[in-house]
N, C-alpha and C positions, 0 to 999 in steps of 0.2 A: 446391606451393601450401600456404600456412600456413592452418590452420583457425582459427576464431574462438577467442580466448583471453579468459577472464574475469579481471578485475583488481579489486582493492579500491581504490576511489577513482576519480577521473576522469582523463582524458588530462592529462599533465603531472605526475602523481603519481610517486613512486618505483617503484610497481608497474608503471606504464606504461613508465617508463624501462627497467626490467628486461626487459619484454616486447619492447621495441624492440631492446635489445642482445642478448638471448638468441637471438631468432629472426632477427636481422640483416636484416630487411626491413620493409616497411610493413605490419605485422601489424594485423589487424582485431580490435578489443577490445570486450568487453562490460563497460561501466562499472557497478560494483556498490558500494552504499553500505556494505556490511559483509562480513565473511568468510563469514557464514552465507549471504548472497546470492550470493557467489562459488560456494559449494557447490551452491546451488539452481540456478544457471546450468548447472552440469555435469549435475546430476541431471535437469533438464528438457530437456537436449540443446540449450540455447541456445548453449552453448559446448562445444568438444571438449577443450580444455585450460584450465588455470588457473594463475595465478601467486599464490603465498601466501608472505608473510614467515613465517619459522619461528623465527629467533633473531637476536639482536643481540650483537655482541662486547662491549658494555658492559652492556646491560640484561638479557641472558640469553635464555632460551627463551620463546617465546610459547606457553604451555601450552594455551590453548583451541584453537589451530590443530592441535596434535597430536591432540587429542580429535576435532576435526572430520574429520580425515583418517581416523582409525580408525573412528569411528562410521559414516561414510558409505562405508566400504570403497573409498576412493580409493587410487590407486597413484602413488607418487612416481616420475617418469620422468626427472627432471633437476634440477639445482640451479644457482644463480647467486649469486655474492657481489658485492654492490654497496657501494662506498665512499660513505657518506652525506655529501654536501657540501651545506651550506646556504648560500643566497645571499639578500641583501636586494634586492628588486626593486620598481620603481615604474613609473608611466606615464612615458614618455619626456619628457625636458625638465626633470625635477625633480632636485634633489639632497637630501642628508641634511637640510639646513636647512629644506627645504620640508615635511618629514614631521612630522605630529603623532601618528599612531598606527601601530602594527605589528600586523597581524592574522595569526595562524597557529594551527596545531594546538598544543595545550599541550606536547607532547613536543618539537616543533621550537623553541618558545620556550625551553624548559629547556636544549636542546642549544646554544643561542646566548646564554646568560645573561651570560657574561663580556663579550661585545661589547655587549649591550643595557644593561648596567649603566653603560657608559661614555657612554650617551646618556640621561641621567636625564629629559630633557624628553619622551621618547617614552612614550605610553600603550600598554601591552601589552594586546591584546584576544585572548582565546582563541577559536579557530574550530574547525570540525569537520574541515577538510581543507585541507592546504597548497595543493594545486593549485586547489581550488575558490575559495579566496581570490584567487589570481592571476587566475583566470577572471573573477571578479566585478569586480575592479579594471579589467580590460580592457573588459568588457562595458558597465559603467556609467561608464567614464571617471572613476574616482574619484581626485581629487587629494588630496594630503596623507596618503594611506594607503599603507603599504608591506606587502608580503607576504614571508614567508620560505619558500623552496622550492628546487626543483631547477632546474638550468640548462635542462632540457627544458621546464619550465613557463614560464620567461621567454621562451624562443624561441617556444613555441606560442601564447602570449597577448601577444606583441609588447611585453613589458615590458623595462625597462632595469635591469640589475644595477648598483647603485651601491655595493655592498659585497660582494665575492665571498668565499666560504669563511669565513663568520663563525662556524662551529661551534667550540665551546670545545675539544673533543677531536678531534684528527685521527686517522686510522686507525680511524674508527668505521664498522665494516662490518656490514651486515645480510645474513644468508643467506636466500635465497628458494628455494622448491622449486617445480618445475613438476609439477602433478598431473593425473591423467586417471582416467577410469572403467575404463580397460583397462590391461593390463600393457605394459611396455616391450618392443618387438620388436627392440631393438638386438642386434647380434651379441655373443655372450658374451665374445669377446676384447676388446671395448671396455668391458665392464662391470667396474668395479673398486671400486665402493662400494655399500653396501646400508643400508637403514634397517629396523630390526627392532623388533617389540613382543613382549614375553613377560611371563607372570605365573608366580610361583613359590610353592611352599609356604612358609609363614611358619615356617621352622626354621633352625637354626644352619648356616651354610656353604652355603646353597642358591645365593646369588648368586655367591659365590666359585667354586663348582663350574662355573657357566656361564662365568664369566670365564676360568677355566683352560682350558675347551674352546676358547674363542676364541684364547687364546694358543697352545695346542698345534696348532691349525689355521692358525697364522701369520696371524691376522686382527689388524689394528691398530684398537684401540678409539679412535675420535675423539670420541665423545660418549656419555654415559649420563645419562638424565633419568628420575626417578621421578615418577609421577602417581597420586594417590589414586584408588581406585575408589569412585565415588559410591555404588554399591549395596552395597558391603561395607566397613564401617568398618575402618581400620587394615590394609587390603590395598592393594597397589600394583601398578601396571603399570610396566614399564620400557621406555623408548624408547631404542634404541641405534643408533648409526651406526658402521659398520666399513668399513675399506678393506682391499684385498688385491691381491696381484700375480697370483695364480692362481685362476681361478674354481672349479677343482676343489676347492681348499682350502675355499672358502666353501660349496660343496655338502656337503662332509663335516661342516662345523660345523652347517649347517642340519639335517642328519639326526640328529645327536646332541642338539642343543638341542630339537628337536621331541619327542624321547623324554623328556628331563629336565624340561621345563617343563609346567606345568599348562595353559598356553595359549600358542601360538606363532604369530606371523603375520609375513610379510614385507611390509612397507609399500612397498618399492620396491627395484629394482636398477638402477643407472645409472652414468654416468661421473662420476668425482670431478673437480669443477671448483674445488676450494679453491685459492686463490692460494698459491704456495710462499713 
């Protein structure tokens, strides 16, 4: 039985699509308007798990979400990579010539700008959520207005896709993490990826020394992201993702890094789901 999962946005959003695909069944979701609300849902025990976007292959890391995970002592227990495919959808029975306005989140509009420039008669209207726009068109039977969003949204709100895959850049992937208040109970032989946080002394070679430890312990560094510490100017926290073939190698690295770093924290240990 899948427990309740918090998502940012409403049903039909990309977060909802990830929840459906990751858990592979009719998962119950708690719809949240912001990532802060997602964390609140976990902390208030309204949900037992949450899905959060953490980085995009084009736009890069979503730094505030790293901070939310750290500050609230959440644990990353899984990950999922979603190919972001944007579609133009309308009430059934309409075509592109019937449309006067396109409503969607500003990022979705930007991702589809090459297509939209070829339709100069369309007025672009920024909205707060792609799925909510689709829901509103369905609920209010709005003609002459199109939404941009996922195939899931079109199916859920009974809209017709009149222009599929209109995103400018293909292979635009977003990485989502599944987070919990508790650690992952997966067997160690299935764990081959970890997310780490550490802080170092501001001196020559401190970061290089940590990276050498990872290399010596046969860890593959897949991501490193620095984030300024708000309370200490010019000091940084480092968020790192590593993969490994042998969990014992990772345990050796943890022990050494814990000694070398001023502050060290394991944000999560889980199975690597990055597409090959």
